[in-house]
C-alpha positions as CSV (number, residue, x, y, z in Angstrom):
1,X,-213.2,71.4,127.2
2,X,-214.8,68.9,124.7
3,X,-212.7,66.8,122.4
4,X,-214.1,68.5,119.3
5,X,-213.2,71.9,120.7
6,X,-209.6,70.8,121.4
7,X,-209.3,69.4,117.9
8,X,-210.6,72.6,116.4
9,X,-208.3,74.8,118.4
10,X,-205.2,72.7,117.4
11,X,-206.2,72.8,113.8
12,X,-206.8,76.6,114.0
13,X,-203.4,77.1,115.6
14,X,-201.8,75.1,112.7
15,X,-203.6,77.2,110.1
16,X,-202.6,80.5,111.8
17,X,-198.9,79.4,111.8
18,X,-199.2,78.5,108.1
19,X,-200.8,81.9,107.3
20,X,-197.9,83.7,109.1
21,X,-195.3,81.7,107.2
22,X,-196.9,82.4,103.8
23,X,-197.4,86.1,104.6
24,X,-193.7,86.4,105.3
25,X,-192.9,84.9,101.9
26,X,-195.5,87.0,100.0
27,X,-193.9,90.0,98.2
28,X,-197.1,92.2,98.3
29,X,-197.7,91.6,101.9
30,X,-194.0,91.9,102.7
31,X,-194.0,95.3,101.2
32,X,-197.0,96.4,103.3
33,X,-195.5,95.0,106.5
34,X,-192.2,96.8,105.8
35,X,-194.1,100.0,105.1
36,X,-195.9,99.7,108.4
37,X,-192.7,98.9,110.3
38,X,-190.9,101.9,108.8
39,X,-193.8,104.2,109.7
40,X,-193.9,102.5,113.1
41,X,-197.6,101.9,112.9
42,X,-200.0,99.0,113.2
43,X,-202.6,100.5,110.9
44,X,-202.0,101.7,107.3
45,X,-204.0,103.3,104.5
46,X,-207.1,104.4,106.4
47,X,-207.4,101.1,108.3
48,X,-207.4,99.0,105.2
49,X,-204.3,97.1,106.4
50,X,-203.5,96.3,110.0
51,X,-201.2,94.0,112.0
52,X,-202.9,92.3,114.9
53,X,-201.5,89.4,116.9
54,X,-198.7,89.1,114.3
55,X,-201.3,88.5,111.5
56,X,-201.9,90.9,108.6
57,X,-205.5,92.0,108.3
58,X,-207.1,93.6,105.3
59,X,-210.4,95.5,105.9
60,X,-210.5,93.9,109.4
61,X,-210.3,90.3,108.2
62,X,-207.3,88.0,108.3
63,X,-205.5,88.2,105.0
64,X,-205.1,84.7,103.5
65,X,-202.2,84.5,101.1
66,X,-202.9,83.2,97.6
67,X,-202.0,79.6,98.3
68,X,-204.5,77.1,97.0
69,X,-203.6,74.3,99.4
70,X,-204.0,76.6,102.4
71,X,-207.3,77.9,101.2
72,X,-208.6,74.4,100.6
73,X,-207.5,73.4,104.1
74,X,-209.3,76.3,105.6
75,X,-212.5,75.4,103.7
76,X,-212.2,71.8,104.8
77,X,-211.6,72.8,108.4
78,X,-214.7,74.9,108.4
79,X,-217.0,72.5,106.6
80,X,-215.8,69.0,107.6
81,X,-215.0,69.2,111.3
82,X,-217.8,67.7,113.4
83,X,-217.9,70.8,115.6
84,X,-218.7,72.9,112.5
85,X,-222.1,71.1,112.2
86,X,-221.5,69.7,108.7
87,X,-221.0,66.0,108.0
88,X,-219.0,66.3,104.8
């Protein structure tokens, strides 16, 4: 494994953990997750919402909570890491 790949994987793991923590605090997402738990399903509302690998997905994409610093970090990660192919 190359150094850049290891760096990217560590950064991605940190982002995923931050997403999970913020999802747990988000009222809207909390209600959806509770609704899914009560119904004992992993898919809700015609596949609009899902839980996969302990992450909430909306329309098959990871739901990113409305947190400006997290969103900026994700943008930075995808555009400024050398492995992404961008140089700033």
